[in-house]
Kinemage of the C-alpha trace (Angstrom):
@kinemage 1
@onewidth
@group {chain A} dominant
@subgroup {mainchain}
@vectorlist {calphas} color= white
{ca met a 1} P -0.134 0.266 0.121
{ca thr a 2} L 1.862 3.338 -1.354
{ca ala a 3} L 0.680 6.242 0.905
{ca val a 4} L -1.288 8.910 -0.466
{ca pro a 5} L 0.193 12.161 -0.484
{ca gln a 6} L -0.844 14.598 2.321
{ca glu a 7} L -2.038 17.386 -0.232
{ca arg a 8} L -4.981 19.075 -1.782
{ca lys a 9} L -4.475 18.958 -5.838
{ca leu a 10} L -7.058 19.554 -8.507
{ca val a 11} L -5.837 18.183 -12.238
{ca thr a 12} L -9.493 18.295 -13.708
{ca ala a 13} L -12.697 19.971 -12.945
{ca ile a 14} L -14.786 18.682 -10.360
{ca pro a 15} L -16.141 16.078 -10.804
{ca gly a 16} L -13.402 14.785 -13.467
{ca pro a 17} L -14.154 12.468 -16.704
{ca lys a 18} L -13.543 9.558 -15.371
{ca ser a 19} L -15.974 10.454 -12.568
{ca gln a 20} L -18.372 10.963 -15.312
{ca glu a 21} L -17.774 8.064 -16.989
{ca leu a 22} L -18.874 6.391 -14.427
{ca gln a 23} L -21.377 8.284 -12.674
{ca ala a 24} L -23.308 7.639 -16.033
{ca arg a 25} L -22.884 3.995 -15.740
{ca arg a 26} L -23.583 3.987 -12.418
{ca leu a 27} L -27.221 5.779 -13.196
{ca gly a 28} L -27.452 2.824 -15.423
{ca ala a 29} L -27.327 0.124 -12.601
{ca val a 30} L -27.809 1.882 -9.535
{ca ala a 31} L -31.243 2.489 -7.791
{ca arg a 32} L -32.133 6.747 -8.035
{ca gly a 33} L -32.704 6.215 -4.246
{ca val a 34} L -29.114 6.216 -3.080
{ca gly a 35} L -27.602 9.912 -3.227
{ca ser a 36} L -24.390 10.559 -3.167
{ca val a 37} L -23.170 13.961 -2.012
{ca leu a 38} L -20.334 14.753 -4.503
{ca pro a 39} L -20.417 12.354 -7.751
{ca val a 40} L -16.196 11.990 -7.298
{ca phe a 41} L -15.736 8.315 -8.022
{ca thr a 42} L -12.531 7.323 -4.955
{ca lys a 43} L -9.837 5.743 -6.020
{ca arg a 44} L -7.456 5.907 -2.539
{ca leu a 45} L -8.617 7.303 0.675
{ca asp a 46} L -5.510 8.149 3.567
{ca gly a 47} L -5.058 10.112 6.497
{ca gly a 48} L -7.094 13.456 5.310
{ca ile a 49} L -6.942 13.056 1.729
{ca leu a 50} L -9.099 11.464 -0.999
{ca glu a 51} L -7.636 10.648 -4.052
{ca asp a 52} L -10.520 9.987 -7.136
{ca val a 53} L -9.848 8.330 -10.439
{ca asp a 54} L -8.835 11.540 -12.104
{ca gly a 55} L -5.982 12.274 -9.916
{ca asn a 56} L -7.599 14.880 -7.931
{ca arg a 57} L -7.120 14.761 -4.036
{ca leu a 58} L -9.291 16.047 -1.900
{ca ile a 59} L -9.302 17.428 1.497
{ca asp a 60} L -12.149 15.581 3.184
{ca phe a 61} L -14.145 17.053 5.905
{ca gly a 62} L -16.204 13.957 5.897
{ca ser a 63} L -15.014 10.979 6.701
{ca gly a 64} L -17.691 9.319 5.759
{ca ile a 65} L -19.598 9.983 7.824
{ca ala a 66} L -17.646 9.825 10.782
{ca val a 67} L -16.655 6.428 9.823
{ca thr a 68} L -12.892 6.636 8.837
{ca ser a 69} L -11.769 7.978 11.680
{ca val a 70} L -8.451 6.859 12.076
{ca gly a 71} L -7.955 7.251 7.994
{ca gly a 72} L -9.480 5.118 5.379
{ca ser a 73} L -6.858 2.829 5.278
{ca ala a 74} L -5.001 2.590 8.913
{ca glu a 75} L -2.044 0.832 8.494
{ca ala a 76} L -3.402 -1.394 12.131
{ca val a 77} L -6.858 -1.315 10.489
{ca val a 78} L -5.639 -3.329 7.100
{ca arg a 79} L -3.046 -5.516 8.510
{ca arg a 80} L -5.038 -6.934 11.021
{ca ala a 81} L -8.216 -7.111 8.202
{ca thr a 82} L -5.377 -8.651 5.538
{ca ala a 83} L -4.583 -11.520 8.124
{ca gln a 84} L -8.290 -11.815 9.111
{ca leu a 85} L -8.802 -12.452 5.704
{ca ala a 86} L -6.360 -15.099 4.793
{ca asp a 87} L -7.761 -17.143 7.620
{ca phe a 88} L -11.129 -17.377 6.939
{ca thr a 89} L -13.876 -14.715 6.382
{ca his a 90} L -17.099 -16.205 8.070
{ca thr a 91} L -18.246 -18.872 10.003
{ca cys a 92} L -21.211 -16.835 11.291
{ca phe a 93} L -20.811 -16.412 15.424
{ca met a 94} L -24.290 -18.257 15.513
{ca val a 95} L -23.168 -21.774 13.939
{ca thr a 96} L -19.249 -21.880 15.401
{ca pro a 97} L -17.873 -18.808 17.067
{ca tyr a 98} L -14.207 -17.260 17.010
{ca glu a 99} L -11.830 -15.177 19.265
{ca gly a 100} L -12.098 -11.278 17.274
{ca tyr a 101} L -16.057 -10.982 17.896
{ca val a 102} L -14.988 -11.645 22.074
{ca glu a 103} L -12.199 -9.633 21.865
{ca val a 104} L -13.997 -6.575 20.491
{ca cys a 105} L -16.935 -7.293 23.323
{ca glu a 106} L -14.202 -7.037 25.662
{ca ala a 107} L -12.863 -3.999 24.547
{ca leu a 108} L -16.317 -1.978 24.579
{ca ala a 109} L -17.172 -3.314 28.148
{ca glu a 110} L -13.653 -1.935 29.026
{ca leu a 111} L -14.466 1.456 27.224
{ca thr a 112} L -18.077 2.595 27.413
{ca pro a 113} L -19.278 4.280 30.278
{ca gly a 114} L -19.620 2.431 33.950
{ca asp a 115} L -17.795 -0.172 35.998
{ca his a 116} L -20.377 -2.415 36.043
{ca ala a 117} L -20.724 -5.535 34.301
{ca lys a 118} L -20.718 -5.461 30.704
{ca lys a 119} L -21.880 -7.697 27.991
{ca ser a 120} L -22.113 -6.946 24.337
{ca ala a 121} L -23.949 -8.202 21.202
{ca leu a 122} L -22.520 -7.291 17.521
{ca phe a 123} L -24.607 -6.402 13.973
{ca asn a 124} L -24.133 -5.015 11.036
{ca ser a 125} L -25.137 -0.858 10.754
{ca gly a 126} L -25.908 1.279 12.972
{ca ala a 127} L -30.088 1.058 12.953
{ca glu a 128} L -29.459 -2.901 13.369
{ca ala a 129} L -27.788 -1.882 16.784
{ca val a 130} L -30.928 0.838 17.703
{ca glu a 131} L -33.539 -1.601 16.810
{ca asn a 132} L -31.811 -4.433 18.943
{ca ala a 133} L -30.893 -2.083 22.042
{ca val a 134} L -35.180 -1.403 21.518
{ca lys a 135} L -35.169 -5.337 21.522
{ca ile a 136} L -33.471 -5.593 24.149
{ca ala a 137} L -35.276 -3.139 26.573
{ca arg a 138} L -38.688 -4.560 25.661
{ca ala a 139} L -37.245 -8.001 27.007
{ca tyr a 140} L -35.595 -6.397 29.948
{ca thr a 141} L -38.884 -4.586 30.897
{ca lys a 142} L -41.819 -6.073 29.657
{ca arg a 143} L -42.483 -2.925 28.577
{ca gln a 144} L -43.541 -1.202 24.821
{ca ala a 145} L -43.261 2.387 24.901
{ca val a 146} L -40.119 3.940 23.363
{ca val a 147} L -39.362 7.540 23.611
{ca val a 148} L -37.327 9.846 21.455
{ca phe a 149} L -36.888 13.150 20.728
{ca asp a 150} L -37.138 16.503 18.314
{ca his a 151} L -34.532 16.377 15.206
{ca gly a 152} L -33.112 12.956 16.665
{ca tyr a 153} L -32.026 10.514 13.912
{ca his a 154} L -31.573 6.544 14.400
{ca gly a 155} L -31.415 5.172 11.066
{ca arg a 156} L -33.434 3.679 7.878
{ca thr a 157} L -35.592 0.698 8.679
{ca asn a 158} L -38.699 0.506 9.441
{ca leu a 159} L -38.434 0.584 13.498
{ca thr a 160} L -35.680 3.333 13.232
{ca met a 161} L -37.557 5.237 10.761
{ca ala a 162} L -40.453 5.621 13.230
{ca leu a 163} L -37.781 6.958 15.979
{ca thr a 164} L -36.139 9.366 13.211
{ca ala a 165} L -37.570 12.765 13.486
{ca lys a 166} L -36.920 14.299 9.849
{ca asn a 167} L -39.763 13.273 7.338
{ca met a 168} L -37.197 13.879 4.252
{ca pro a 169} L -35.433 11.772 2.621
{ca tyr a 170} L -35.589 9.076 5.833
{ca lys a 171} L -39.336 8.689 6.173
{ca his a 172} L -41.335 10.367 2.785
{ca gly a 173} L -43.909 7.500 0.924
{ca phe a 174} L -42.209 4.361 2.998
{ca gly a 175} L -44.934 4.336 6.409
{ca pro a 176} L -47.129 3.159 8.065
{ca phe a 177} L -44.212 3.106 10.327
{ca ala a 178} L -43.981 1.444 13.712
{ca pro a 179} L -46.562 1.855 16.823
{ca glu a 180} L -45.381 2.449 20.223
{ca val a 181} L -42.921 5.333 19.584
{ca tyr a 182} L -43.514 8.770 21.302
{ca arg a 183} L -41.172 11.920 20.309
{ca val a 184} L -40.827 14.769 22.948
{ca pro a 185} L -38.942 17.912 23.094
{ca val a 186} L -34.652 18.383 23.106
{ca ala a 187} L -33.150 21.096 24.467
{ca tyr a 188} L -32.178 23.129 21.224
{ca gly a 189} L -30.451 25.931 22.798
{ca tyr a 190} L -29.885 28.249 19.752
{ca arg a 191} L -33.776 27.772 18.883
{ca trp a 192} L -35.375 27.344 22.626
{ca pro a 193} L -37.724 30.229 22.687
{ca thr a 194} L -36.856 32.009 26.308
{ca gly a 195} L -32.999 31.632 25.489
{ca ala a 196} L -30.041 29.034 26.039
{ca glu a 197} L -29.535 29.615 29.479
{ca asn a 198} L -32.806 28.234 30.525
{ca cys a 199} L -32.558 25.562 28.155
{ca gly a 200} L -31.670 22.841 29.646
{ca pro a 201} L -34.036 22.444 32.600
{ca glu a 202} L -37.195 24.148 30.670
{ca ala a 203} L -36.463 21.819 27.968
{ca ala a 204} L -36.227 18.506 30.642
{ca ala a 205} L -39.520 19.322 32.498
{ca gln a 206} L -41.326 19.831 29.572
{ca ala a 207} L -40.271 16.386 28.248
{ca ile a 208} L -40.725 14.957 31.186
{ca asp a 209} L -44.057 16.364 31.462
{ca gln a 210} L -45.000 15.016 27.995
{ca ile a 211} L -44.098 11.728 28.900
{ca thr a 212} L -45.784 11.254 32.409
{ca lys a 213} L -49.035 12.383 30.786
{ca gln a 214} L -49.060 11.320 27.292
{ca ile a 215} L -47.749 7.749 27.621
{ca gly a 216} L -47.334 6.981 31.196
{ca ala a 217} L -43.679 6.407 32.615
{ca glu a 218} L -44.754 3.109 33.675
{ca asn a 219} L -45.272 1.907 29.754
{ca val a 220} L -41.671 3.186 28.714
{ca ala a 221} L -39.339 0.687 27.540
{ca ala a 222} L -36.221 2.977 26.758
{ca ile a 223} L -35.302 6.202 26.255
{ca ile a 224} L -33.231 6.738 23.509
{ca ile a 225} L -31.071 9.978 22.387
{ca glu a 226} L -27.856 10.520 20.567
{ca pro a 227} L -25.609 12.769 23.230
{ca val a 228} L -24.712 14.923 20.211
{ca leu a 229} L -27.382 15.091 17.607
{ca gly a 230} L -26.108 14.317 14.448
{ca glu a 231} L -28.227 14.209 11.022
{ca gly a 232} L -30.464 16.930 13.344
{ca gly a 233} L -27.215 19.328 13.163
{ca phe a 234} L -25.225 18.521 15.566
{ca ile a 235} L -26.937 19.676 18.399
{ca glu a 236} L -25.612 19.505 21.673
{ca pro a 237} L -28.707 19.385 24.187
{ca ala a 238} L -27.683 22.259 26.779
{ca lys a 239} L -26.205 21.453 29.841
{ca gly a 240} L -28.295 19.354 32.654
{ca phe a 241} L -30.912 18.332 30.041
{ca leu a 242} L -29.315 14.630 30.087
{ca pro a 243} L -28.881 14.172 33.134
{ca ala a 244} L -32.464 14.817 34.118
{ca ile a 245} L -33.762 12.386 31.863
{ca val a 246} L -31.152 10.298 32.995
{ca glu a 247} L -32.261 10.808 36.346
{ca phe a 248} L -35.982 10.499 35.303
{ca ala a 249} L -35.190 7.096 33.206
{ca asn a 250} L -33.398 5.730 36.813
{ca asp a 251} L -36.644 6.575 39.047
{ca asn a 252} L -39.039 4.900 36.937
{ca gly a 253} L -37.182 1.591 36.036
{ca ile a 254} L -36.908 2.731 32.148
{ca val a 255} L -33.492 1.354 29.914
{ca phe a 256} L -31.505 4.646 28.917
{ca val a 257} L -30.092 4.413 25.669
{ca ala a 258} L -27.425 6.802 24.476
{ca asp a 259} L -26.867 6.341 20.512
{ca glu a 260} L -23.304 7.042 20.276
{ca ile a 261} L -23.008 5.720 16.596
{ca gln a 262} L -22.268 8.659 15.056
{ca ser a 263} L -20.667 10.517 17.757
{ca gly a 264} L -18.540 7.464 19.520
{ca phe a 265} L -14.814 6.731 19.634
{ca cys a 266} L -13.182 9.813 20.197
{ca arg a 267} L -15.080 11.838 17.449
{ca thr a 268} L -15.540 14.670 20.221
{ca gly a 269} L -12.505 14.137 21.959
{ca gln a 270} L -13.296 11.494 24.816
{ca trp a 271} L -14.661 8.021 23.987
{ca phe a 272} L -17.964 9.020 24.343
{ca ala a 273} L -20.027 11.837 24.127
{ca cys a 274} L -22.103 11.242 27.216
{ca glu a 275} L -18.893 11.134 29.448
{ca asp a 276} L -19.140 14.860 29.094
{ca glu a 277} L -21.749 15.362 31.599
{ca gly a 278} L -20.475 11.982 33.675
{ca ile a 279} L -24.000 10.342 31.753
{ca val a 280} L -23.978 6.477 32.470
{ca pro a 281} L -26.033 4.725 30.104
{ca asp a 282} L -27.725 1.352 30.452
{ca leu a 283} L -27.361 0.567 26.838
{ca ile a 284} L -24.889 2.388 24.383
{ca thr a 285} L -25.204 1.677 20.351
{ca thr a 286} L -22.142 2.094 18.504
{ca ala a 287} L -21.023 1.628 14.468
{ca lys a 288} L -20.081 3.840 12.342
{ca gly a 289} L -15.897 4.860 13.279
{ca ile a 290} L -15.590 1.512 15.539
{ca ala a 291} L -13.845 -0.436 12.833
{ca gly a 292} L -12.012 2.265 10.201
{ca gly a 293} L -14.497 1.394 7.470
{ca leu a 294} L -15.631 -1.678 8.098
{ca pro a 295} L -19.236 -2.563 8.265
{ca leu a 296} L -19.800 -3.837 12.496
{ca ala a 297} L -22.163 -2.188 15.208
{ca ala a 298} L -22.833 -3.011 18.715
{ca val a 299} L -24.948 -2.887 21.279
{ca thr a 300} L -22.972 -2.997 24.452
{ca gly a 301} L -25.319 -2.666 28.212
{ca arg a 302} L -25.481 -3.709 31.673
{ca ala a 303} L -25.338 -7.408 31.738
{ca glu a 304} L -28.529 -8.551 33.356
{ca ile a 305} L -30.371 -5.556 30.896
{ca met a 306} L -28.217 -7.328 27.799
{ca asp a 307} L -28.852 -10.873 29.213
{ca ala a 308} L -32.580 -10.336 29.059
{ca ala a 309} L -33.371 -11.291 25.532
{ca his a 310} L -33.557 -15.160 25.000
{ca ala a 311} L -31.098 -17.053 23.662
{ca gly a 312} L -30.927 -17.104 19.822
{ca gly a 313} L -33.157 -13.973 19.925
{ca leu a 314} L -30.230 -11.864 18.952
{ca gly a 315} L -27.813 -12.108 16.212
{ca gly a 316} L -27.674 -12.311 12.340
{ca thr a 317} L -25.964 -14.156 9.223
{ca tyr a 318} L -23.001 -11.536 9.406
{ca gly a 319} L -23.246 -9.943 13.001
{ca gly a 320} L -19.786 -9.794 13.967
{ca asn a 321} L -18.140 -10.407 11.338
{ca pro a 322} L -14.435 -11.837 11.569
{ca val a 323} L -12.891 -8.953 9.246
{ca ala a 324} L -15.111 -6.452 10.899
{ca cys a 325} L -14.141 -7.255 14.219
{ca ala a 326} L -10.320 -7.368 13.698
{ca gly a 327} L -10.251 -3.936 11.851
{ca ala a 328} L -12.148 -2.886 14.981
{ca leu a 329} L -9.545 -4.471 16.992
{ca gly a 330} L -7.003 -2.539 14.795
{ca ser a 331} L -8.714 0.455 14.905
{ca ile a 332} L -9.193 0.780 18.429
{ca glu a 333} L -5.577 -0.007 18.614
{ca thr a 334} L -4.475 2.792 16.729
{ca met a 335} L -7.014 5.336 18.546
{ca lys a 336} L -5.093 4.405 21.921
{ca glu a 337} L -1.666 4.486 20.090
{ca leu a 338} L -2.130 8.214 18.498
{ca asp a 339} L -4.276 9.403 21.556
{ca leu a 340} L -7.188 10.437 19.182
{ca asn a 341} L -9.266 12.030 22.059
{ca ala a 342} L -6.483 14.808 22.419
{ca lys a 343} L -6.493 15.419 18.773
{ca ala a 344} L -9.874 15.582 18.329
{ca lys a 345} L -9.545 18.271 20.916
{ca glu a 346} L -6.663 19.526 19.092
{ca ile a 347} L -9.203 19.946 15.942
{ca glu a 348} L -11.801 21.356 18.371
{ca ser a 349} L -10.152 24.413 19.410
{ca leu a 350} L -8.429 25.333 15.516
{ca met a 351} L -11.518 24.839 13.658
{ca lys a 352} L -13.969 26.819 16.282
{ca ala a 353} L -11.188 29.440 16.164
{ca arg a 354} L -10.824 29.874 12.592
{ca leu a 355} L -14.591 29.660 12.718
{ca ser a 356} L -15.246 32.362 15.243
{ca ala a 357} L -13.138 34.897 13.052
{ca met a 358} L -15.387 33.939 10.550
{ca gln a 359} L -18.592 34.827 12.298
{ca glu a 360} L -17.379 38.158 12.947
{ca lys a 361} L -17.022 39.043 9.237
{ca tyr a 362} L -20.531 36.584 8.102
{ca glu a 363} L -23.707 37.216 9.840
{ca ile a 364} L -25.306 34.138 8.360
{ca ile a 365} L -22.884 31.906 10.688
{ca gly a 366} L -26.060 32.033 13.448
{ca asp a 367} L -24.295 29.644 15.839
{ca ile a 368} L -21.209 27.219 15.609
{ca arg a 369} L -21.638 24.185 17.929
{ca gly a 370} L -20.034 20.776 18.473
{ca arg a 371} L -17.556 19.321 20.230
{ca gly a 372} L -13.871 17.618 19.228
{ca ala a 373} L -13.709 16.733 15.442
{ca met a 374} L -17.531 17.040 15.341
{ca ile a 375} L -17.925 20.676 14.617
{ca ala a 376} L -20.956 22.761 13.139
{ca ile a 377} L -22.130 26.015 11.974
{ca glu a 378} L -25.625 27.001 11.800
{ca leu a 379} L -26.627 29.250 9.094
{ca val a 380} L -29.331 31.455 9.151
{ca lys a 381} L -30.783 34.632 7.049
{ca asp a 382} L -30.076 37.091 9.849
{ca pro a 383} L -29.217 36.678 13.266
{ca ala a 384} L -31.832 38.447 15.056
{ca ser a 385} L -34.765 36.215 13.210
{ca lys a 386} L -32.441 32.741 12.413
{ca thr a 387} L -34.747 32.104 9.909
{ca pro a 388} L -33.187 29.098 8.617
{ca asn a 389} L -30.651 29.728 5.667
{ca pro a 390} L -30.469 26.075 3.257
{ca glu a 391} L -29.943 27.820 0.441
{ca ala a 392} L -26.370 28.925 1.827
{ca ala a 393} L -25.360 25.839 3.025
{ca ala a 394} L -26.227 24.419 -0.176
{ca ala a 395} L -24.023 26.696 -2.097
{ca leu a 396} L -21.625 26.603 0.353
{ca ala a 397} L -21.154 23.182 -0.041
{ca lys a 398} L -21.232 23.689 -3.854
{ca ala a 399} L -18.432 25.875 -3.951
{ca cys a 400} L -15.574 23.846 -1.304
{ca his a 401} L -16.718 20.450 -3.798
{ca ala a 402} L -15.711 22.541 -6.596
{ca glu a 403} L -12.364 23.499 -4.866
{ca gly a 404} L -11.566 19.840 -3.650
{ca val a 405} L -12.714 19.947 -0.378
{ca ile a 406} L -15.454 17.610 0.836
{ca val a 407} L -17.871 19.039 3.768
{ca leu a 408} L -21.747 17.691 3.999
{ca thr a 409} L -24.510 19.556 5.037
{ca cys a 410} L -26.923 18.731 8.023
{ca gly a 411} L -30.104 19.504 9.862
{ca thr a 412} L -33.953 19.625 9.978
{ca tyr a 413} L -34.241 22.173 8.094
{ca gly a 414} L -31.243 21.596 5.789
{ca asn a 415} L -29.031 24.752 6.721
{ca val a 416} L -25.919 23.013 8.910
{ca leu a 417} L -22.572 22.708 7.168
{ca arg a 418} L -21.025 19.658 9.312
{ca phe a 419} L -17.205 19.330 9.685
{ca leu a 420} L -16.418 15.488 10.643
{ca pro a 421} L -12.355 15.630 8.981
{ca pro a 422} L -10.723 12.178 10.136
{ca leu a 423} L -8.680 12.526 13.577
{ca val a 424} L -5.733 11.854 12.120
{ca ile a 425} L -5.772 14.808 9.620
{ca gly a 426} L -3.166 17.137 10.003
{ca glu a 427} L -3.201 20.854 11.000
{ca asp a 428} L -1.783 22.459 7.955
{ca leu a 429} L -4.838 20.257 5.607
{ca leu a 430} L -7.291 21.395 8.428
{ca asn a 431} L -6.141 25.227 7.767
{ca glu a 432} L -5.879 25.141 3.907
{ca gly a 433} L -9.727 23.376 4.013
{ca leu a 434} L -10.564 25.753 6.501
{ca asp a 435} L -9.194 28.478 3.789
{ca val a 436} L -11.010 27.310 1.112
{ca ile a 437} L -14.454 27.204 3.306
{ca glu a 438} L -13.510 30.886 4.023
{ca ala a 439} L -13.241 31.494 0.111
{ca ala a 440} L -16.263 29.896 -0.196
{ca phe a 441} L -18.261 32.245 2.362
{ca ala a 442} L -16.727 35.366 0.150
{ca thr a 443} L -18.359 34.706 -3.023
{ca val a 444} L -21.726 33.355 -1.094
């Protein structure tokens, strides 16, 4: 494997002719419903650079949506996965088990918050992990209702579409959805009517009141929340909100589930984002950053809750695939070796300083938020009204793409630019990417 030079380089327009040829083939063969942010076809991915089939090198501020945190071809991930490929690709853990699955579950017990006895079950995708967390919580509590939050995103299966707040593009036309799912307010400080400083306690009180009056706490199996909301716009729930919700769950025998699929594995400068306010979840769902780009997901939690499902009730043919498990062990090795929590904090401090300087010049930047290498800016028509500005977000993303920087948009209103650089990105590339973003503001 030859390393990709860590420098931005444009040799054609974006997308280039070879990418355009492949895009024409794609349109004939791939279902229209599978979209792409940028139709640039990847040849190699390494560190903070994506090299396309035309030889262009783009700065990666997306990490495949927070997946390639250790880079797209990290040495330890490639080494361990390659060795496993040579031994065997699959047995199905439910037929004949293997050590890698057990090792990943042991690592998860060590890394996730809390010092109680923990167990895990492994799956393929974030949505599968969330769905299985619901199954486990229902088996444990013998209750049915599930509580989720405004602006939350939990996946694309039928149950996780029901848990997800945003209609377009995730839910539109795909119903009916799974029943017994209830949505309550979240502490979105930037848009809270009485201001960010009151938001945490007020939103918690509203949410708890709705659960008590409309559902009945005694009917709730699980409360599920992303400690930093991902697709909803990188919303950090205002301080005090999460602890109040956890206390309510604990007092009422409700399983508290932290969905750390996007925010986990050093992304926010801690192994898991819920550690910021000392939250110890009953169950935690992980995927994305866990395995260096290989498909793996997990539910980890209190041993007595995890053991509530009957033998044979959890699983899946590919769940905890041996090659993906090897990748996860390589990814975790890299995170520890390079101290990627510290690296994420350095990325935050550099990005927030640069973005704050831009906010002083461009008043369409209404809010800068996030932690670690999970940073976003919310764009508005003007700071007073806070009217969402999705057109600006789309135009800025397009301008960055044309100059060879991959950025993503998100948010319930489509007006958030989110930045998820690989945690191994060099400081020079990070600054250069921010230079391109600043230049895009000048044109938009």
